[in-house]
N, C-alpha and C positions, 0 to 999 in steps of 0.2 A: 657156581660161577666163579667164586673166589679161587677155587682150586685150579680152574682152567687158566686164570691169569698168572697164578704162581708157576704153573708148568710152562707157560709161554715165556715167562721171565727167565726161568731156569734154562730153557733151551737157548734163548738169546745169549745168556751169559756164557754157557758152555761153548756154543759155536763161535761167538765173537772173540772170546779170550783165546780159544784154540787157534783161530786164524791170526790173531795178533801175535801170539807167541811163535807160530810157524813163520809168519812174515819176518819177525825179528831174527829168527834163526836163519831164514833163507837170505837175509841180507849178507851173511858171511858164508853160508853153505850154498850148494847148487839149488837153484829154484828161483821163482819170481817173488822176491822178498817184498818189494813195494806193492805189488799187486795183492798179495795175501794180507799185508798190513792194512791196505786200503779197504779190502773186503771185510776184515775184522772190525775196523772202525765204523764201516757202514752198518754192520749188524748191530754193534754196540750203540750207535747213534740213535737207534730206535728207543733205547732205554735211558741213555745218559746224554746230557747236554754237553759235558766236557768232551765226549767222543765226537759229537757233531762239530764242535769248534775246531778240533784237530783234523777233521776229515779233509777240508779244503787244502791245507798246506801239503798233506801227503799226496793228495790227488794231483796237485800242481807239480810237485817234485817227480811223480811217476811220469806225467806227460812230458816234462822237460827231458827227463832221462830217455824216454822213448824217442823224442825228436832228435836228440843228440846222437843216438845210437845208429841212425840211418843216414847221416849227412855225408859220409864218405864210404867208398867201396871197401877199403881195408877194415873199417868198423863192422860193416855188414858181413864181410867174409869171416872175420874173427868171431862174430856172434854165431854165425851158422856153423863154424867149426866147433864152437863150444856146445851147440845143440847136438851135433853129431857125436862128439865125445861123450856127452852125458847119456845119450841113448845107447852108445856102445858099452859104456860101463854098466848101464841097466841090464843089457842083454848078458854081459859077462856075469853079473850077479845071479841072474836067473839060471843061466846054464851051469854056473858054479863049477868051473874046471878044477882039476886036481891042484893041490897046493904045490907051488913051484919050489924047486930046490933051494933057491936063494932066500926064501922066506925066513927071516931071522928069529921069529917068536913061535909060540905053540901053534900047531896046525889049526886049532879051534878058533884062532883069531883071524883066519883068512876069510875074507868076504862075509863078515858078520851081517846077519839080517836076511840073507837068502832071497827068496822070491819077493817078499814084501818090500825090501830095499830096492831091488831091481825094478819092480813095477812102479815104485815112487819116482825113481830116476827117469824112467821112460815117460811117465806122466808129466814130470817137470820139463823134460825136453820138448814134449808136445805143446805144453803151455808157453814155453819160451819161443818156440817156432811160431805159434799163433800171434804172440806179442810182436815178433819181428815183422811178420806179414802185415799186421795192423799198422805198425809204425811206418813201414815202408809205404803203404798205400795212403796213409794220412799225412805224413810229414816229409817224405822224400821230395826234394826239389822245391820246397816252400822257401821263399826268399828269407824270411825271418822265422826260423823254426821255434825260437823261444817264445815269440809273440803268438805263434800259432798254437803252441802247447798251452800257453796261458788262456787263450780264447777257448780251446777245446775243453779245458778243465772247467771253465766257467759255464760254457754252453751246455754241458751235461747236467747241470743242476736243475 
């Protein structure tokens, strides 16, 4: 029985910290950073009180960001353009075309990562598209999107 608890704790640690690190990286790289950070803290909150305390502010920030992102058509179109570009880069990585003439460094540095990187980019674009659709359906046209985001964040608890 004690071994089962230790294995559960180890799995929570690995999954939680992996998501937290991926979320932090995705704040500056392509991908849903706040979403991954929130998911990692949610997993770690099963084990740690400090993670539970930090969960609500991240959740609130994610909802506010989601609400802000769909308040104007230029923001929506830019977000959708980003999704399309991310998916296109993913396809480019998978197809892995020949190294272009203008590439200034060794050929082996062209599109590092191959299929794994491409699949991750496409998965990120699909998650981003789902987040845009959710935000549009939840927050678009709401008179006070910040208050709605705050309420949505609290209501989910």
